[in-house]
C-alpha positions in Angstrom: 0.0 0.0 0.0 2.9 2.4 0.8 4.4 1.7 -2.6 1.2 2.7 -4.4 1.0 5.9 -2.4 4.6 6.7 -3.0 4.3 6.0 -6.8 1.1 8.1 -6.9 2.9 11.0 -5.1 5.9 10.8 -7.5 3.6 10.7 -10.5 1.7 13.8 -9.3 4.9 15.6 -8.6 6.2 15.0 -12.1 2.9 16.0 -13.5 2.8 19.3 -11.7 6.4 20.1 -12.6 5.7 19.4 -16.3 2.7 21.8 -16.2 5.0 24.7 -15.3 6.8 24.3 -18.6 3.7 23.9 -20.6 2.6 27.1 -22.3 -1.1 26.9 -23.1 -2.2 29.2 -25.9 -5.7 30.6 -25.5 -8.4 29.3 -27.8 -9.5 31.7 -30.5 -12.7 32.2 -28.6 -15.2 34.5 -30.2 -12.9 36.1 -32.7 -14.5 36.1 -36.2 -13.1 33.7 -38.8 -11.9 36.6 -41.1 -9.3 37.6 -38.5 -7.0 34.7 -39.5 -7.1 35.8 -43.1 -6.4 39.5 -42.4 -3.5 38.6 -40.1 -2.0 36.4 -42.7 -2.5 39.0 -45.4 -1.0 41.8 -43.4 1.9 39.8 -42.1 2.8 38.6 -45.6 3.0 42.3 -46.8 5.2 43.4 -44.0 7.2 40.1 -43.4 6.4 40.4 -39.7 6.4 37.3 -37.6 3.2 36.4 -35.8 5.0 36.7 -32.5 5.1 40.5 -32.9 1.5 40.9 -34.1 -1.4 41.3 -31.7 -5.1 41.3 -32.2 -7.0 43.6 -30.0 -10.8 43.4 -29.6 -12.5 46.7 -28.6 -16.0 47.3 -27.5 -17.5 50.8 -28.3 -21.2 51.5 -27.6 -22.1 47.8 -27.9 -20.2 47.2 -31.1 -16.9 45.3 -31.5 -13.9 46.4 -33.4 -10.6 44.5 -34.1 -7.2 46.0 -34.5 -4.3 44.1 -35.9 -1.3 45.7 -34.2 2.3 45.3 -35.3 4.9 45.4 -32.6 7.3 47.7 -34.5 4.7 50.0 -36.1 4.5 53.6 -35.0 0.9 53.8 -36.4 -1.7 53.3 -33.7 -4.9 51.5 -34.7 -4.1 51.6 -38.4 -5.5 48.2 -39.1 -8.9 48.6 -37.5 -11.8 46.6 -38.7 -15.5 46.3 -37.7 -17.3 43.1 -36.9 -17.7 42.3 -40.6 -14.0 42.7 -41.4 -14.5 46.1 -43.1 -11.7 48.5 -42.5 -12.8 51.5 -40.5 -11.2 54.8 -39.5 -9.4 55.4 -36.2 -12.1 57.9 -35.2 -14.4 55.1 -33.9 -12.0 54.8 -30.9 -11.8 58.5 -30.4 -14.0 58.7 -27.3 -11.8 56.9 -24.7 -14.6 56.8 -22.1 -16.7 54.7 -24.4 -13.9 52.4 -25.6 -12.6 49.4 -23.7 -10.3 46.5 -24.7 -12.2 43.2 -24.4 -9.4 40.9 -25.4 -5.8 41.0 -26.7 -4.0 38.0 -28.2 -0.8 37.3 -30.2 -1.6 36.4 -33.8 0.2 33.1 -33.3 -2.9 31.9 -31.5 -4.9 31.9 -34.7 -3.9 28.7 -36.7 -2.5 29.3 -40.2 
């Protein structure tokens, strides 16, 4: 009986240690399907790695907007899209009190 308990403890210890090194990527969640296409399209144009591209989801007055943000870009919200994937102007995020970031994920989360 002691051997079973000891083996179980060792097994759990190794299991917990291996979880620390495991990096779980978040599921794409409720991001629309067109996000993957836009990320691939924009990263191909710039040659940017997906590790330096982030997708931000904003909520403004009950509507959602998505920004594909490049880590080395000096342009803020230049790749801003509405819920349908249509490019919109930066002015939709102008009122900071009505704008909140709902989610932010690296583009590598979205499968190629």
